[in-house]
C-alpha positions, 0 to 999 in steps of 0.5 A: 493492529489486525487486518481485515480477515478472508474470511469476513462476510459480505456485509463486513467486507463491504464495511471495510471497503466502506472504511478504506474509502472514507479514511482514504478520502479524508488522508488523501492529501495529507497522505500525498504530502508525506508518505508518496515519497515514501510509497515511490521507493518501490516504484523502479522495482515494481516497473522493473519487475514488469519489464516495462517496455515503451507502448506497453498497456499498464494498469496500476491498482490502487494507484493512490495520487497516480505517482506509479502510473505517471512514471509508467507513462513517463516511461511511454506506458500506455497507462490506466490508474484505478483506486476505490477513493474518489479522493484519491482518484481526484488528486491523481487527476490534478497531479496528472491530467493527462492520465486515465484515472477511474474510481473502481473496486479492485474486485470488480475491475471494469476491464475486459479480459486480457486488457494489459500487458502488465499490473502493478500495485503499490502497497496496497495488499493489506488494505484488500478485503479478500487478496486472493480474489483481488490478485486474481481479478488483476490477472484476468485483465492480464493478456497471455505472457503479461506480468504481474508486480505488487509491493508489501511492506515487510516487518516492523522490525525491519519497517521503521516507519510504520514499526515505530507507531506500531510499537509505541502503540502496542506499549501504551495499550491501544487496541484497533479502533472498533470500525475495522474488522479483525482478522488476520495479521496485516504482516501477513505478505511480510512473510516471503512464503505467504506471498509467494503462494498468493502469487501461484495460487493465482496461476502465474508462473515465475513467481519470485518475492524479493527483499529490498531495503533502504532509508529514509530522512524524516526531519524530526519526530514532529514531522514523522507524528504528523505524517502518520496521523495523515498517512496511516488509515488504521493507525491513525483511526486508533490514536484518533479513538483516545483521549488527549493524555493517551495520545500524548503517551503514544507520541512519547513512546514514539519519541524515546524509539525514534532517538535510536534513528537520530543524526544530525539531518534527523530521523534516518529510518529504515525502510523494507518492503517485498516485491512480489511477481509472476507471469501469466502463461502463455 
């Protein structure tokens, strides 16, 4: 499955933003039910990477349902969360009414220079049309000496929840949906060197990229299948474009691969991701 290129025309970039906005509006509730607990596995590492302290001003970019912003707020930060998707922001506001959530694009954040002590972004790099410009805009809002931390998924052979879907789709021969611009691989920032380069090119110092691995228990293949269709924007769209027979074939391929992870308690699936972080120079 391909992601969006950094060389997209302005028209294609806007088309991709519109696609992302619509897909995540549509998926907000099902995403929250299935995928938020999985993305939450990175929250502590992200907040540790920005060295969160009570009283700091923190921006959560691509906040989604607001879980990361809420945890930072619980720990004493003055938190603002932004997301491209009005549906996600509506869900975040309902779940955490005491936090400032706003609809905003990462490339045009509605904040003055040096507004925040910390910026965090959980599993959104592959959803940005222009990752370099997006990170630069985040850095713009940081105060001198402030820290930024971002997470992204590792390769499918290690990150098995998406990996199983990816392999099943490839086996059946399903292409990316026609409304998604193609370009660089969505695995770009699964490469430590690429992730590090992104942060260094944004002018950050003390750059680090760390690998994290854990597991997540999913009750059964039915839950995995329904959860993926309700959470993965591009994957779900690709499957939805297929006829019933092809969808059944994809599900069968997914189930065969999931067998390797069966335990008496359910599917124990490896989860792997990277945390990249850096500091804005004084």
